[in-house]
DOZANU-502455 format. One record per residue (C-alpha): x, y negated, z negated; residue number from 1; residue in three letters; chain. Coordinates in steps of 0.02 Angstrom, whole numbers, plus 50000, padded with zeros to 5 digits. Example, Ala and Ser with C-alpha at 12.3 -4.5 7.8 and 13.67 -1.06 7.14 Angstrom:
// DOZANU-502455
<node <50615; 50225; 49610>; 1; ALA; A>
<node <50684; 50053; 49643>; 2; SER; A>
***
This chain:
// DOZANU-502455
<node <50137; 49499; 48935>; 1; MET; A>
<node <50050; 49590; 49078>; 2; HIS; A>
<node <49870; 49634; 49115>; 3; ASP; A>
<node <49790; 49784; 49031>; 4; HIS; A>
<node <49712; 49857; 49188>; 5; SER; A>
<node <49836; 50001; 49202>; 6; ALA; A>
<node <49763; 50086; 49048>; 7; VAL; A>
<node <49585; 50021; 49043>; 8; SER; A>
<node <49522; 50183; 49119>; 9; ALA; A>
<node <49629; 50309; 49020>; 10; VAL; A>
<node <49537; 50393; 48878>; 11; PHE; A>
<node <49520; 50551; 48775>; 12; THR; A>
<node <49378; 50676; 48770>; 13; ARG; A>
<node <49330; 50602; 48601>; 14; ALA; A>
<node <49319; 50428; 48681>; 15; HIS; A>
<node <49208; 50498; 48819>; 16; ALA; A>
<node <49092; 50581; 48694>; 17; ARG; A>
<node <49084; 50423; 48589>; 18; ALA; A>
<node <49031; 50330; 48748>; 19; ALA; A>
<node <48885; 50450; 48768>; 20; GLY; A>
<node <48955; 50581; 48888>; 21; HIS; A>
<node <48910; 50760; 48851>; 22; SER; A>
<node <49029; 50905; 48881>; 23; ASP; A>
<node <48925; 50946; 49036>; 24; ALA; A>
<node <48950; 50768; 49099>; 25; ASP; A>
<node <49136; 50781; 49073>; 26; ILE; A>
<node <49148; 50947; 49166>; 27; ARG; A>
<node <49045; 50877; 49310>; 28; ARG; A>
<node <49150; 50719; 49327>; 29; LEU; A>
<node <49308; 50824; 49325>; 30; LEU; A>
<node <49240; 50942; 49459>; 31; ARG; A>
<node <49191; 50795; 49569>; 32; ARG; A>
<node <49364; 50721; 49551>; 33; GLY; A>
<node <49301; 50558; 49476>; 34; GLU; A>
<node <49402; 50593; 49320>; 35; TRP; A>
<node <49577; 50667; 49327>; 36; ILE; A>
<node <49658; 50758; 49179>; 37; PRO; A>
<node <49823; 50681; 49127>; 38; LEU; A>
<node <49851; 50794; 48977>; 39; ARG; A>
<node <49748; 50914; 48876>; 40; ARG; A>
<node <49597; 50814; 48822>; 41; GLY; A>
<node <49658; 50652; 48905>; 42; VAL; A>
<node <49586; 50586; 49068>; 43; TYR; A>
<node <49600; 50442; 49190>; 44; ALA; A>
<node <49477; 50383; 49319>; 45; THR; A>
<node <49524; 50427; 49497>; 46; ALA; A>
<node <49505; 50244; 49545>; 47; SER; A>
<node <49633; 50192; 49413>; 48; ALA; A>
<node <49759; 50318; 49477>; 49; LEU; A>
<node <49727; 50266; 49658>; 50; ALA; A>
<node <49749; 50081; 49620>; 51; SER; A>
<node <49915; 50116; 49532>; 52; SER; A>
<node <49985; 50230; 49668>; 53; ALA; A>
<node <50155; 50170; 49729>; 54; GLY; A>
<node <50176; 50047; 49585>; 55; ASP; A>
<node <50306; 50124; 49471>; 56; ASP; A>
<node <50268; 50006; 49326>; 57; GLU; A>
<node <50082; 50047; 49324>; 58; ARG; A>
<node <50103; 50232; 49365>; 59; GLU; A>
<node <50225; 50255; 49222>; 60; HIS; A>
<node <50114; 50150; 49108>; 61; ALA; A>
<node <49968; 50267; 49142>; 62; LEU; A>
<node <50074; 50422; 49109>; 63; ALA; A>
<node <50148; 50349; 48950>; 64; ALA; A>
<node <49980; 50291; 48885>; 65; PHE; A>
<node <49904; 50462; 48916>; 66; GLY; A>
<node <50046; 50541; 48817>; 67; THR; A>
<node <50024; 50417; 48675>; 68; LEU; A>
<node <49838; 50455; 48667>; 69; LEU; A>
<node <49873; 50642; 48662>; 70; ALA; A>
<node <50004; 50618; 48527>; 71; LEU; A>
<node <49883; 50511; 48424>; 72; ASP; A>
<node <50024; 50439; 48319>; 73; ARG; A>
<node <50091; 50265; 48289>; 74; ASP; A>
<node <50218; 50277; 48430>; 75; ALA; A>
<node <50272; 50165; 48574>; 76; VAL; A>
<node <50352; 50190; 48743>; 77; ALA; A>
<node <50537; 50152; 48729>; 78; ALA; A>
<node <50705; 50165; 48816>; 79; GLY; A>
<node <50694; 50205; 49002>; 80; THR; A>
<node <50504; 50218; 48992>; 81; SER; A>
<node <50488; 50043; 48920>; 82; ALA; A>
<node <50610; 49979; 49052>; 83; ALA; A>
<node <50506; 50055; 49193>; 84; ARG; A>
<node <50344; 49983; 49125>; 85; ILE; A>
<node <50426; 49812; 49107>; 86; LEU; A>
<node <50499; 49823; 49281>; 87; GLY; A>
<node <50679; 49816; 49220>; 88; LEU; A>
<node <50802; 49902; 49339>; 89; PRO; A>
<node <50888; 50063; 49291>; 90; LEU; A>
<node <51054; 50125; 49358>; 91; LEU; A>
<node <51036; 50289; 49449>; 92; GLY; A>
<node <50879; 50392; 49467>; 93; ARG; A>
<node <50744; 50357; 49337>; 94; ALA; A>
<node <50724; 50503; 49215>; 95; PRO; A>
<node <50565; 50605; 49238>; 96; THR; A>
<node <50536; 50619; 49050>; 97; ASP; A>
<node <50426; 50495; 48960>; 98; ILE; A>
<node <50522; 50420; 48814>; 99; VAL; A>
<node <50425; 50376; 48657>; 100; LEU; A>
<node <50484; 50306; 48491>; 101; ALA; A>
<node <50408; 50335; 48320>; 102; ILE; A>
<node <50463; 50295; 48143>; 103; GLU; A>
<node <50445; 50474; 48082>; 104; SER; A>
<node <50465; 50643; 48167>; 105; ALA; A>
<node <50553; 50678; 48331>; 106; SER; A>
<node <50567; 50811; 48463>; 107; GLY; A>
<node <50575; 50853; 48648>; 108; HIS; A>
<node <50421; 50924; 48733>; 109; ARG; A>
<node <50406; 50986; 48911>; 110; ASP; A>
<node <50396; 50813; 48988>; 111; ASP; A>
<node <50422; 50686; 48851>; 112; TYR; A>
<node <50549; 50642; 48718>; 113; VAL; A>
<node <50498; 50582; 48545>; 114; LEU; A>
<node <50633; 50485; 48455>; 115; ARG; A>
<node <50639; 50432; 48273>; 116; THR; A>
<node <50688; 50250; 48251>; 117; THR; A>
<node <50644; 50092; 48158>; 118; ALA; A>
<node <50510; 49990; 48246>; 119; LEU; A>
<node <50491; 49819; 48164>; 120; PRO; A>
<node <50332; 49728; 48216>; 121; PRO; A>
<node <50432; 49598; 48312>; 122; GLN; A>
<node <50505; 49737; 48421>; 123; HIS; A>
<node <50332; 49794; 48479>; 124; ARG; A>
<node <50234; 49720; 48624>; 125; VAL; A>
<node <50104; 49777; 48750>; 126; ARG; A>
<node <50136; 49783; 48936>; 127; CYS; A>
<node <50001; 49842; 49056>; 128; HIS; A>
<node <49905; 49881; 48898>; 129; GLY; A>
<node <50033; 50006; 48835>; 130; VAL; A>
<node <50122; 49984; 48668>; 131; PRO; A>
<node <50308; 49976; 48706>; 132; ILE; A>
<node <50469; 49907; 48636>; 133; THR; A>
<node <50497; 49723; 48679>; 134; SER; A>
<node <50608; 49679; 48826>; 135; ALA; A>
<node <50748; 49624; 48708>; 136; ALA; A>
<node <50738; 49784; 48606>; 137; ARG; A>
<node <50729; 49888; 48765>; 138; THR; A>
<node <50887; 49806; 48833>; 139; VAL; A>
<node <50981; 49836; 48671>; 140; VAL; A>
<node <50922; 50017; 48664>; 141; ASP; A>
<node <50977; 50050; 48843>; 142; LEU; A>
<node <51147; 49974; 48807>; 143; ALA; A>
<node <51166; 50075; 48646>; 144; ARG; A>
<node <51110; 50240; 48720>; 145; GLU; A>
<node <51165; 50232; 48903>; 146; CYS; A>
<node <51319; 50122; 48899>; 147; GLY; A>
<node <51387; 49952; 48948>; 148; PHE; A>
<node <51342; 49952; 49133>; 149; ALA; A>
<node <51161; 50005; 49101>; 150; HIS; A>
<node <51146; 49872; 48967>; 151; GLY; A>
<node <51217; 49734; 49077>; 152; VAL; A>
<node <51103; 49775; 49223>; 153; VAL; A>
<node <50950; 49773; 49110>; 154; ALA; A>
<node <51006; 49617; 49015>; 155; ALA; A>
<node <51042; 49520; 49175>; 156; ASP; A>
<node <50870; 49563; 49244>; 157; ALA; A>
<node <50779; 49525; 49080>; 158; ALA; A>
<node <50864; 49356; 49064>; 159; LEU; A>
<node <50841; 49310; 49248>; 160; HIS; A>
<node <50656; 49356; 49249>; 161; SER; A>
<node <50621; 49272; 49082>; 162; GLY; A>
<node <50566; 49434; 49000>; 163; LEU; A>
<node <50692; 49401; 48862>; 164; ALA; A>
<node <50799; 49256; 48805>; 165; SER; A>
<node <50978; 49260; 48745>; 166; GLN; A>
<node <50914; 49212; 48572>; 167; GLY; A>
<node <50794; 49359; 48570>; 168; GLU; A>
<node <50931; 49480; 48621>; 169; LEU; A>
<node <51045; 49413; 48485>; 170; ILE; A>
<node <50907; 49430; 48356>; 171; GLN; A>
<node <50879; 49613; 48403>; 172; VAL; A>
<node <51066; 49643; 48387>; 173; LEU; A>
<node <51055; 49573; 48211>; 174; ARG; A>
<node <50901; 49678; 48171>; 175; ASP; A>
<node <50992; 49834; 48231>; 176; CYS; A>
<node <51161; 49800; 48152>; 177; ARG; A>
<node <51250; 49957; 48098>; 178; GLY; A>
<node <51154; 50067; 48221>; 179; TRP; A>
<node <51251; 50188; 48332>; 180; PRO; A>
<node <51312; 50102; 48491>; 181; GLY; A>
<node <51270; 49927; 48431>; 182; ILE; A>
<node <51447; 49861; 48461>; 183; ASP; A>
<node <51436; 49914; 48642>; 184; GLY; A>
<node <51265; 49835; 48656>; 185; ALA; A>
<node <51335; 49673; 48588>; 186; ARG; A>
<node <51470; 49674; 48723>; 187; ARG; A>
<node <51338; 49701; 48857>; 188; ALA; A>
<node <51228; 49559; 48793>; 189; VAL; A>
<node <51378; 49442; 48779>; 190; THR; A>
<node <51430; 49484; 48958>; 191; PHE; A>
<node <51253; 49464; 49029>; 192; ALA; A>
<node <51220; 49323; 49153>; 193; ASP; A>
<node <51044; 49254; 49181>; 194; ALA; A>
<node <51097; 49188; 49352>; 195; ALA; A>
<node <51122; 49363; 49424>; 196; CYS; A>
<node <50982; 49397; 49547>; 197; GLU; A>
<node <51004; 49582; 49587>; 198; SER; A>
<node <51072; 49746; 49523>; 199; VAL; A>
<node <51207; 49737; 49657>; 200; LEU; A>
<node <51267; 49571; 49587>; 201; GLU; A>
<node <51267; 49642; 49410>; 202; SER; A>
<node <51364; 49797; 49462>; 203; VAL; A>
<node <51486; 49687; 49557>; 204; SER; A>
<node <51518; 49578; 49404>; 205; ARG; A>
<node <51549; 49734; 49300>; 206; ILE; A>
<node <51674; 49799; 49428>; 207; ALA; A>
<node <51764; 49631; 49436>; 208; ILE; A>
<node <51775; 49627; 49246>; 209; HIS; A>
<node <51835; 49807; 49232>; 210; GLN; A>
<node <51972; 49776; 49360>; 211; GLN; A>
<node <52038; 49627; 49261>; 212; GLY; A>
<node <52008; 49500; 49399>; 213; LEU; A>
<node <51963; 49317; 49366>; 214; PRO; A>
<node <51777; 49303; 49332>; 215; MET; A>
<node <51683; 49196; 49458>; 216; PRO; A>
<node <51543; 49072; 49432>; 217; ARG; A>
<node <51376; 49139; 49490>; 218; THR; A>
<node <51240; 49065; 49601>; 219; GLN; A>
<node <51331; 48902; 49637>; 220; VAL; A>
<node <51253; 48778; 49759>; 221; THR; A>
<node <51377; 48713; 49887>; 222; LEU; A>
<node <51360; 48571; 50011>; 223; GLY; A>
<node <51446; 48448; 50125>; 224; ASP; A>
<node <51413; 48271; 50185>; 225; ALA; A>
<node <51263; 48333; 50284>; 226; ALA; A>
<node <51180; 48403; 50129>; 227; GLY; A>
<node <51164; 48569; 50036>; 228; PRO; A>
<node <51231; 48723; 50126>; 229; ILE; A>
<node <51163; 48855; 50009>; 230; GLY; A>
<node <51201; 48955; 49854>; 231; ARG; A>
<node <51352; 49066; 49837>; 232; ALA; A>
<node <51326; 49228; 49741>; 233; ASP; A>
<node <51502; 49210; 49671>; 234; PHE; A>
<node <51628; 49069; 49676>; 235; LEU; A>
<node <51812; 49069; 49627>; 236; TRP; A>
<node <51840; 48882; 49625>; 237; GLU; A>
<node <52029; 48888; 49600>; 238; HIS; A>
<node <52050; 48980; 49765>; 239; ALA; A>
<node <51894; 48913; 49852>; 240; ARG; A>
<node <51832; 49090; 49882>; 241; VAL; A>
<node <51648; 49128; 49904>; 242; VAL; A>
<node <51590; 49305; 49870>; 243; GLY; A>
<node <51426; 49373; 49937>; 244; GLU; A>
<node <51351; 49536; 49873>; 245; ALA; A>
<node <51244; 49586; 50020>; 246; ASP; A>
<node <51103; 49709; 49995>; 247; GLY; A>
<node <50996; 49739; 50150>; 248; LEU; A>
<node <50844; 49658; 50067>; 249; ALA; A>
<node <50938; 49492; 50070>; 250; LYS; A>
<node <50910; 49484; 50258>; 251; TYR; A>
<node <50733; 49552; 50265>; 252; LEU; A>
<node <50607; 49415; 50294>; 253; GLY; A>
<node <50419; 49431; 50314>; 254; PRO; A>
<node <50431; 49506; 50488>; 255; ALA; A>
<node <50548; 49642; 50429>; 256; ASP; A>
<node <50440; 49683; 50277>; 257; LYS; A>
<node <50284; 49722; 50375>; 258; GLY; A>
<node <50205; 49550; 50388>; 259; VAL; A>
<node <50099; 49524; 50542>; 260; SER; A>
<node <50194; 49453; 50692>; 261; PRO; A>
<node <50063; 49316; 50697>; 262; ALA; A>
<node <50123; 49250; 50529>; 263; THR; A>
<node <50182; 49069; 50556>; 264; PRO; A>
<node <50336; 49088; 50446>; 265; ASP; A>
<node <50395; 49248; 50530>; 266; ARG; A>
<node <50581; 49262; 50493>; 267; TRP; A>
<node <50674; 49402; 50580>; 268; THR; A>
<node <50839; 49480; 50532>; 269; MET; A>
<node <50916; 49405; 50688>; 270; ARG; A>
<node <50864; 49231; 50633>; 271; GLU; A>
<node <50932; 49264; 50458>; 272; HIS; A>
<node <51099; 49318; 50529>; 273; LEU; A>
<node <51106; 49167; 50645>; 274; ARG; A>
<node <51072; 49050; 50498>; 275; ALA; A>
<node <51202; 49141; 50394>; 276; GLU; A>
<node <51332; 49119; 50532>; 277; LYS; A>
<node <51299; 48931; 50536>; 278; ARG; A>
<node <51312; 48927; 50346>; 279; ARG; A>
<node <51481; 49017; 50349>; 280; GLU; A>
<node <51547; 48899; 50482>; 281; GLU; A>
<node <51505; 48748; 50373>; 282; ARG; A>
<node <51588; 48830; 50222>; 283; LEU; A>
<node <51744; 48871; 50324>; 284; ALA; A>
<node <51753; 48689; 50379>; 285; ASP; A>
<node <51760; 48644; 50195>; 286; LEU; A>
<node <51905; 48762; 50168>; 287; GLY; A>
<node <51813; 48908; 50088>; 288; TYR; A>
<node <51868; 49089; 50112>; 289; GLU; A>
<node <51715; 49203; 50122>; 290; ILE; A>
<node <51709; 49387; 50075>; 291; ILE; A>
<node <51558; 49501; 50085>; 292; ARG; A>
<node <51529; 49672; 50010>; 293; TRP; A>
<node <51389; 49795; 49980>; 294; GLY; A>
<node <51353; 49946; 49873>; 295; TRP; A>
<node <51494; 50050; 49946>; 296; GLU; A>
<node <51623; 49926; 49880>; 297; ASP; A>
<node <51533; 49878; 49719>; 298; ALA; A>
<node <51526; 50060; 49663>; 299; THR; A>
<node <51711; 50083; 49703>; 300; ASN; A>
<node <51791; 49954; 49585>; 301; PRO; A>
<node <51969; 49985; 49644>; 302; ARG; A>
<node <51923; 49955; 49826>; 303; ARG; A>
<node <51823; 49799; 49782>; 304; LEU; A>
<node <51971; 49736; 49680>; 305; ALA; A>
<node <52088; 49765; 49827>; 306; TYR; A>
<node <51975; 49666; 49944>; 307; ARG; A>
<node <51948; 49526; 49818>; 308; LEU; A>
<node <52134; 49509; 49781>; 309; CYS; A>
<node <52168; 49493; 49968>; 310; ALA; A>
<node <52030; 49361; 49984>; 311; ALA; A>
<node <52096; 49264; 49835>; 312; LEU; A>
<node <52272; 49268; 49907>; 313; ASP; A>
<node <52206; 49204; 50075>; 314; ARG; A>
<node <52106; 49069; 49987>; 315; GLY; A>
<node <52256; 49008; 49888>; 316; LEU; A>
<node <52365; 49011; 50043>; 317; GLU; A>
<node <52235; 48909; 50136>; 318; ARG; A>
<node <52232; 48781; 49996>; 319; GLN; A>
<node <52421; 48767; 49999>; 320; ARG; A>
<node <52414; 48740; 50187>; 321; GLY; A>
<node <52281; 48605; 50172>; 322; ARG; A>
<node <52382; 48516; 50038>; 323; LEU; A>
<node <52541; 48524; 50142>; 324; ALA; A>
<node <52459; 48455; 50300>; 325; SER; A>
***
């Protein structure tokens, strides 16, 4: 699934001895900072830690693998830990604990949780060299344990990125039938949309659903006689309303992300906004009502519903006016 480089330089004292290092060698390498202790009797090379710095997937993979080596049991990273290693988004701040799953024994140590659960072979994969639950199993576990919204966010991302298919998610639901929270997980998987491109879009869809509003189509390409105009995040066709969930990253091009000014395809925020204005003008000419929102609205479902209802009313009124003219 991913390369194994994140854990290729994580090892135990026993591994080091088997490779020919004496205890004196180990002490010397630790003193010189070439090896860094992760846990009692578990080490990583300083170069491996440095190369993973700032990469949450690889950093968490190193920490989880070190814990698995120290545990020395047939366990895998699971839950929020598996999600982080896979690069699946989590709602809220990521837990500091490492989450592991094992088929016997459980407990909570100072910085990791060990859960007892069934781990069929088809639910196990490796990512960055670390044994973890598959993307489909991870999504279902998050939905079961953390709730509908967490499950939808993870499922949308897994489907959109190709880490899991709808068929794989459905199969895991079957494998886990009767487990606590599985009905909620089934609702999350059923609601998931592979077209959603961001957590903000997923959270927006959840808010729209919870407020009982008509569900829009997602990522719809619109155009006019001159050609394609662009994709709408959300489209309510009956009212000709386009909804745009606008995170700041949507407008950050290479120039805004630290790319050298000499880069030929430099694309500034000002140019993005100018292009967006032209896009909106073309959509308005076609009779579309456009509404934008960000995190402040998406995390306040009642306010988002109020704004969307007003936009839908305006859109319907505009259509009635166009028909009457």
